[in-house]
Every structure is written in structure tokens, then in C-alpha cells.
TORKOL-4160 file (C-alpha; in steps of 0.2 Angstrom, whole numbers, padded with zeros to 4 digits, m for minus):
182
<pt num="1" X="0491" Y="0314" Z="0421"/>
<pt num="2" X="0482" Y="0300" Z="0431"/>
<pt num="3" X="0486" Y="0296" Z="0449"/>
<pt num="4" X="0483" Y="0279" Z="0456"/>
<pt num="5" X="0478" Y="0277" Z="0474"/>
<pt num="6" X="0495" Y="0268" Z="0477"/>
<pt num="7" X="0504" Y="0285" Z="0473"/>
<pt num="8" X="0495" Y="0292" Z="0488"/>
<pt num="9" X="0498" Y="0277" Z="0499"/>
<pt num="10" X="0517" Y="0278" Z="0496"/>
<pt num="11" X="0519" Y="0296" Z="0500"/>
<pt num="12" X="0529" Y="0299" Z="0516"/>
<pt num="13" X="0519" Y="0305" Z="0531"/>
<pt num="14" X="0523" Y="0323" Z="0535"/>
<pt num="15" X="0533" Y="0325" Z="0551"/>
<pt num="16" X="0521" Y="0330" Z="0566"/>
<pt num="17" X="0529" Y="0344" Z="0575"/>
<pt num="18" X="0526" Y="0344" Z="0594"/>
<pt num="19" X="0519" Y="0358" Z="0603"/>
<pt num="20" X="0534" Y="0364" Z="0613"/>
<pt num="21" X="0525" Y="0376" Z="0625"/>
<pt num="22" X="0508" Y="0378" Z="0634"/>
<pt num="23" X="0500" Y="0390" Z="0645"/>
<pt num="24" X="0483" Y="0390" Z="0654"/>
<pt num="25" X="0468" Y="0399" Z="0648"/>
<pt num="26" X="0460" Y="0410" Z="0661"/>
<pt num="27" X="0442" Y="0410" Z="0657"/>
<pt num="28" X="0432" Y="0426" Z="0662"/>
<pt num="29" X="0414" Y="0428" Z="0664"/>
<pt num="30" X="0415" Y="0442" Z="0651"/>
<pt num="31" X="0421" Y="0429" Z="0638"/>
<pt num="32" X="0405" Y="0420" Z="0638"/>
<pt num="33" X="0391" Y="0425" Z="0626"/>
<pt num="34" X="0372" Y="0423" Z="0625"/>
<pt num="35" X="0374" Y="0405" Z="0620"/>
<pt num="36" X="0384" Y="0401" Z="0636"/>
<pt num="37" X="0401" Y="0397" Z="0628"/>
<pt num="38" X="0416" Y="0408" Z="0624"/>
<pt num="39" X="0412" Y="0420" Z="0610"/>
<pt num="40" X="0422" Y="0417" Z="0594"/>
<pt num="41" X="0431" Y="0434" Z="0595"/>
<pt num="42" X="0438" Y="0430" Z="0612"/>
<pt num="43" X="0449" Y="0416" Z="0606"/>
<pt num="44" X="0460" Y="0429" Z="0597"/>
<pt num="45" X="0464" Y="0436" Z="0615"/>
<pt num="46" X="0469" Y="0419" Z="0621"/>
<pt num="47" X="0481" Y="0416" Z="0606"/>
<pt num="48" X="0488" Y="0434" Z="0610"/>
<pt num="49" X="0491" Y="0429" Z="0628"/>
<pt num="50" X="0499" Y="0413" Z="0623"/>
<pt num="51" X="0511" Y="0422" Z="0612"/>
<pt num="52" X="0516" Y="0434" Z="0626"/>
<pt num="53" X="0519" Y="0419" Z="0637"/>
<pt num="54" X="0529" Y="0410" Z="0624"/>
<pt num="55" X="0540" Y="0425" Z="0621"/>
<pt num="56" X="0542" Y="0428" Z="0639"/>
<pt num="57" X="0548" Y="0410" Z="0641"/>
<pt num="58" X="0560" Y="0413" Z="0627"/>
<pt num="59" X="0568" Y="0427" Z="0638"/>
<pt num="60" X="0576" Y="0437" Z="0624"/>
<pt num="61" X="0563" Y="0448" Z="0615"/>
<pt num="62" X="0567" Y="0466" Z="0618"/>
<pt num="63" X="0550" Y="0475" Z="0614"/>
<pt num="64" X="0558" Y="0492" Z="0614"/>
<pt num="65" X="0570" Y="0487" Z="0600"/>
<pt num="66" X="0560" Y="0476" Z="0588"/>
<pt num="67" X="0542" Y="0471" Z="0591"/>
<pt num="68" X="0531" Y="0461" Z="0580"/>
<pt num="69" X="0514" Y="0464" Z="0571"/>
<pt num="70" X="0501" Y="0451" Z="0568"/>
<pt num="71" X="0499" Y="0450" Z="0549"/>
<pt num="72" X="0487" Y="0436" Z="0548"/>
<pt num="73" X="0477" Y="0424" Z="0559"/>
<pt num="74" X="0465" Y="0409" Z="0554"/>
<pt num="75" X="0455" Y="0400" Z="0566"/>
<pt num="76" X="0446" Y="0383" Z="0566"/>
<pt num="77" X="0432" Y="0382" Z="0579"/>
<pt num="78" X="0430" Y="0363" Z="0583"/>
<pt num="79" X="0420" Y="0363" Z="0599"/>
<pt num="80" X="0413" Y="0376" Z="0611"/>
<pt num="81" X="0423" Y="0381" Z="0627"/>
<pt num="82" X="0413" Y="0383" Z="0643"/>
<pt num="83" X="0416" Y="0394" Z="0658"/>
<pt num="84" X="0418" Y="0378" Z="0669"/>
<pt num="85" X="0432" Y="0371" Z="0658"/>
<pt num="86" X="0450" Y="0369" Z="0663"/>
<pt num="87" X="0459" Y="0374" Z="0647"/>
<pt num="88" X="0476" Y="0377" Z="0640"/>
<pt num="89" X="0484" Y="0385" Z="0624"/>
<pt num="90" X="0497" Y="0374" Z="0616"/>
<pt num="91" X="0509" Y="0385" Z="0605"/>
<pt num="92" X="0523" Y="0381" Z="0593"/>
<pt num="93" X="0533" Y="0390" Z="0579"/>
<pt num="94" X="0531" Y="0380" Z="0563"/>
<pt num="95" X="0540" Y="0392" Z="0551"/>
<pt num="96" X="0554" Y="0404" Z="0553"/>
<pt num="97" X="0557" Y="0416" Z="0538"/>
<pt num="98" X="0569" Y="0430" Z="0536"/>
<pt num="99" X="0556" Y="0444" Z="0542"/>
<pt num="100" X="0541" Y="0433" Z="0548"/>
<pt num="101" X="0537" Y="0418" Z="0557"/>
<pt num="102" X="0522" Y="0407" Z="0558"/>
<pt num="103" X="0514" Y="0400" Z="0574"/>
<pt num="104" X="0501" Y="0387" Z="0578"/>
<pt num="105" X="0490" Y="0386" Z="0593"/>
<pt num="106" X="0478" Y="0372" Z="0599"/>
<pt num="107" X="0466" Y="0375" Z="0613"/>
<pt num="108" X="0462" Y="0360" Z="0623"/>
<pt num="109" X="0452" Y="0356" Z="0639"/>
<pt num="110" X="0451" Y="0342" Z="0651"/>
<pt num="111" X="0439" Y="0329" Z="0645"/>
<pt num="112" X="0430" Y="0314" Z="0651"/>
<pt num="113" X="0437" Y="0298" Z="0642"/>
<pt num="114" X="0422" Y="0296" Z="0630"/>
<pt num="115" X="0425" Y="0313" Z="0622"/>
<pt num="116" X="0444" Y="0315" Z="0622"/>
<pt num="117" X="0453" Y="0315" Z="0606"/>
<pt num="118" X="0470" Y="0317" Z="0615"/>
<pt num="119" X="0473" Y="0303" Z="0627"/>
<pt num="120" X="0489" Y="0297" Z="0635"/>
<pt num="121" X="0490" Y="0281" Z="0626"/>
<pt num="122" X="0500" Y="0273" Z="0611"/>
<pt num="123" X="0488" Y="0277" Z="0598"/>
<pt num="124" X="0492" Y="0295" Z="0599"/>
<pt num="125" X="0507" Y="0302" Z="0591"/>
<pt num="126" X="0520" Y="0303" Z="0605"/>
<pt num="127" X="0526" Y="0320" Z="0610"/>
<pt num="128" X="0514" Y="0330" Z="0601"/>
<pt num="129" X="0506" Y="0337" Z="0617"/>
<pt num="130" X="0519" Y="0340" Z="0631"/>
<pt num="131" X="0520" Y="0326" Z="0644"/>
<pt num="132" X="0517" Y="0338" Z="0658"/>
<pt num="133" X="0500" Y="0343" Z="0651"/>
<pt num="134" X="0496" Y="0325" Z="0646"/>
<pt num="135" X="0497" Y="0320" Z="0664"/>
<pt num="136" X="0481" Y="0331" Z="0667"/>
<pt num="137" X="0472" Y="0316" Z="0659"/>
<pt num="138" X="0462" Y="0315" Z="0643"/>
<pt num="139" X="0461" Y="0331" Z="0633"/>
<pt num="140" X="0449" Y="0337" Z="0620"/>
<pt num="141" X="0454" Y="0349" Z="0606"/>
<pt num="142" X="0443" Y="0364" Z="0606"/>
<pt num="143" X="0450" Y="0377" Z="0593"/>
<pt num="144" X="0466" Y="0377" Z="0582"/>
<pt num="145" X="0474" Y="0392" Z="0574"/>
<pt num="146" X="0488" Y="0398" Z="0564"/>
<pt num="147" X="0496" Y="0416" Z="0564"/>
<pt num="148" X="0509" Y="0425" Z="0554"/>
<pt num="149" X="0519" Y="0438" Z="0563"/>
<pt num="150" X="0531" Y="0450" Z="0556"/>
<pt num="151" X="0547" Y="0457" Z="0565"/>
<pt num="152" X="0544" Y="0476" Z="0565"/>
<pt num="153" X="0554" Y="0492" Z="0570"/>
<pt num="154" X="0541" Y="0504" Z="0576"/>
<pt num="155" X="0554" Y="0519" Z="0576"/>
<pt num="156" X="0557" Y="0517" Z="0557"/>
<pt num="157" X="0539" Y="0510" Z="0554"/>
<pt num="158" X="0545" Y="0495" Z="0544"/>
<pt num="159" X="0547" Y="0477" Z="0544"/>
<pt num="160" X="0565" Y="0471" Z="0549"/>
<pt num="161" X="0574" Y="0454" Z="0549"/>
<pt num="162" X="0570" Y="0443" Z="0564"/>
<pt num="163" X="0585" Y="0447" Z="0575"/>
<pt num="164" X="0598" Y="0432" Z="0577"/>
<pt num="165" X="0596" Y="0431" Z="0596"/>
<pt num="166" X="0577" Y="0429" Z="0594"/>
<pt num="167" X="0579" Y="0416" Z="0580"/>
<pt num="168" X="0591" Y="0407" Z="0591"/>
<pt num="169" X="0579" Y="0407" Z="0606"/>
<pt num="170" X="0565" Y="0401" Z="0595"/>
<pt num="171" X="0575" Y="0387" Z="0588"/>
<pt num="172" X="0580" Y="0382" Z="0606"/>
<pt num="173" X="0562" Y="0382" Z="0612"/>
<pt num="174" X="0559" Y="0366" Z="0604"/>
<pt num="175" X="0558" Y="0357" Z="0587"/>
<pt num="176" X="0566" Y="0366" Z="0572"/>
<pt num="177" X="0553" Y="0376" Z="0563"/>
<pt num="178" X="0554" Y="0375" Z="0544"/>
<pt num="179" X="0567" Y="0388" Z="0538"/>
<pt num="180" X="0565" Y="0397" Z="0521"/>
<pt num="181" X="0568" Y="0386" Z="0506"/>
<pt num="182" X="0563" Y="0370" Z="0516"/>
């Protein structure tokens, strides 16, 4: 079967889901490696802290009843992060399954105009970055990541459905993540 270029041009653009939450990155001297930038392994800690901040903001997760385990993480390192940078982790839930959910992260830093890829101007997709963060000025993408988390009952040592109050809170946090079958 052949595909013409017009077939690709006529495809609808995928909906861009805004990042509904962000939290600061607290850079520590211990995070810096011999090359004078944040070591690649440290980014996982930044994503973990962003998840904790995100779920604290939800205000419903009872860690004593149902926790979560990290099943998978993939990271794309775009640029180095330096000790002098002001940085934030943007967080969003992009898929909500019956027992698992997928989160995406974008670490950004303040940037000078010439290096910014996220600027408060019309050419950027409106609303992808929270307005409050865009008010910091031009931003530069540093690292993006995606993780799959599984709701887990540590007493019975097995995965469990994401409890309804948690699902509702995730859906209230921001744009609707894709539900199973969508």
C-alpha cells in the first residue's frame, strides 16, 4: 500500500496536553558530576520529588492504604542542567488505566532569549506551560521523561485498581488524561 505525502498532511494534529502542575528543582552541590552538570542519574530523583509534590497537591492519596510502584521510566536528556540554573519540573498525567497511569515530566530552566524554546509569545502552543511559570520569562527545555506507575497494596503485595477518589483527584488536577480504550 502506498502512502502519499498528502495523506500525512491531512492527518489531524494530536491534541497537546498542557502540563497542569510544576514544582521547583532544588539543585544540590552533590547533584553535580565531574563534568560540572547534573549527573544523569539524579534526574530520577527530581522526577520522584515532582510526583510527591503532585500527589500532595491532589490531597487525597493515602499512602497507608494504597501506594504506587514505579514500573517504568524513560528519559530524554536534551541539554545539561547546571548548579547556577533556576529550574522547574512540569508534571502531567497523560494516561489513566485501571491499575496504572502514565505521567510525563519536562524539566525547564530560565533562559536568555536566544536559547529559549519556550517563550511567552503566540508561536508557542498556548497553555502547554502554566501561565504562572511562563511569567518567569523565556524557558529552555532540559530533560523530558515518561513514567508508568502502578497502584499497589503493600499488605497483600499485589497491584490493585486505582481507587476512585484518586482517579477523581487526578482528573480534577487538569486536562483529562486518556482513559483505557481511547
